[in-house]
N, C-alpha and C positions, 0 to 999 in steps of 0.2 A: 504494500500500500504506500503510495507516495504522500509526502507531506505537502501541505498547501503553501503557496507563496506567503512570504511575510512582508509586511509593510511597516516601516518606521516613520511615524509622523512626528515632526519636530516643529515647535513654535519658537520663533525668535522675535522679540520686540526690539526694534531699533533703538540704540542709545541716542540720546539727544544730539541732533545734528549729524548723525551717522547713517541716515536712511540709504543713500546711494552707495556708500562703502559696504554696508551690510548686503545689499542686493548683489553687488559685484562678488563679494565673498561667498554668498550662497551659490551663485552660478559656478564659481570655482570648485566648490564641494560637489556639486552635481556632476561636473566634468570628471572630477577625481573618481567618483564611484563607478563610472562607465568602464574603467580598466579592471574591475574586480570580477572574478568568476561568480556566476550566479546572479549578476546584476540584471534586472528585468526592466528597469525604468525609474524615472524620478520626475519631479516637477516642483515648481515654486509657485505658490499662490500668493499674489500680492495682497496686501491688507485692504480691507474695505476703506471707504473714504474717511471714516471717522476713527481709524485705528492706525497703528504703526507696527502691528504684529504680523510677520510673514509666517506662512506655513510652508514647510518643505517636506516632500514625501519621497522616501527611498524604498524601492520594492526589490526584494531578492527572492530567489527561487525557494529558499528554505531558511530555517533558523541558523544552521551552521554557516552558510555563506554570509548571512547578515552579520553574524558574530565575528567572522573573520575580518570583514570590512570594518566593523565598529572598533576592533582592537588592533587595527593595522597601524604601523608607524606613520604612514602617509596621512591617514585620517587624524591621528593625534597631532601631527604637525599642522594640519589645516585648522583644527580646533584652536590650537595655540595662536595661530595668526589671526583668529577671529576675536581674541580677547579685546574687550573695550568697545566692540561693535554692537553688542546686544545686551539686554537685561532679561532677567527671569526666564531662562530657557525651560521648555517643557518637552517631554518626549512620551510617546505612547506607541505600543506595538499592537498590530492586529494581524489576523490571518484569515484567509478564506473570503467569503462574501461580506463579512462584517464591515470591511473598510469601504465598500461601495456606498454605504448609507450612514456611516458614522460608528463610533464605538460607544462603550458604556459611559464615557465621559461626555458624550454629545447626545442630545435628544434625537432618537431615530424617528424618521417619518413613519406614519402608520403603514401597516403591511399593504393596504390597498393602494397606497401611493407608490410603494416599492414595486408592486405588481404592474401598475400602469407604466412606470418608467422602464421596466424590463420589457414589457410588451411593445412599447413604442420603439424600442431599439430592435427587438426581435422581428416584428412583423415586416418592416421594409427590407431588412437584410435577408430574411427567409424568402420573401417574395422574389427579390432579385436573384437569389441563388437558384430558385426553381425556374425562373425565366431563362437563366443562362445555362443551367445544367439539367433541367427537368427532362428534356428529350433524350438525353443519354441514360438517365436513371429510370425512365418510364418502363423499359423492358425488364427491369429487375423485380423480383418479388418484394413484398412489403418490408420484411425485416432487413434485407441487405440495403434497400433504398433508404430506409430511415437511419440505419447504422451509418451509411456513408454521409448522409446529409448532416447528421448530428456530429460526426467526427470532424467534418469540415467547418461547421458553424460554431461549435462550442468554443474553441480557442479564440475565434474572431470576436465572438460576443463578449467573452470574459475579459479579454485584454484590450479591446478597442471600443466596441459599440455600447456596451452597458456603462462603462465609465464615461463615455461621451454623453450618453443620455442623462446620466445623473448629474454631470457637470452642467449641461444645458438647462436642466430642470431644477437646479439647486434652489432657486428662489421659491419655487412651488413646493418642492420636497421639504425644505427647511425654511419656512418663512421667518423673517426676522421678528423677534419678540418686540411687542410694542414698547416704546420708550415711556418712562414715567410721565412725561409731558403729554404724550398722546393719550395715555390712560386717563389723565385728569380732564382732558378736553371732551371726553365722551359723555 
């Protein structure tokens, strides 16, 4: 049985006047991770308009490869170069499907919204797949036809289209909590 990919989500709040320096440093760390075995991808999420807290996400094939990167000399040197650029760092690990919709530290959207986000990603990709390859698969019995389509579509959905769907629908999946001023005006 294979282990699920592991995602390390790190929050870094820019130190006063160091916003651009922190962004440059984060991109350097992202580039550094690409050289490590098991690296699956990463991304930097800029802070919302009213914040200065960046989110950076590192995804590795399993816990041992993430551990090797975390404890590498090059990552330690990179972290050392970042001293003074940020305040109050936070880190969280997630694995499997949990990181698509948040972790226990973040309010997850209701299951029905998660289902809609997945379906909105799956339907057009499945339709396109069947338009492109359906004529080749039509001669096969049901089980091999479904097996081949799910073998082709599952990785594409998991690594590309479901994360894209949840990113595009983020405002709907996780609407911002009303501010105290907005609550008072009701």
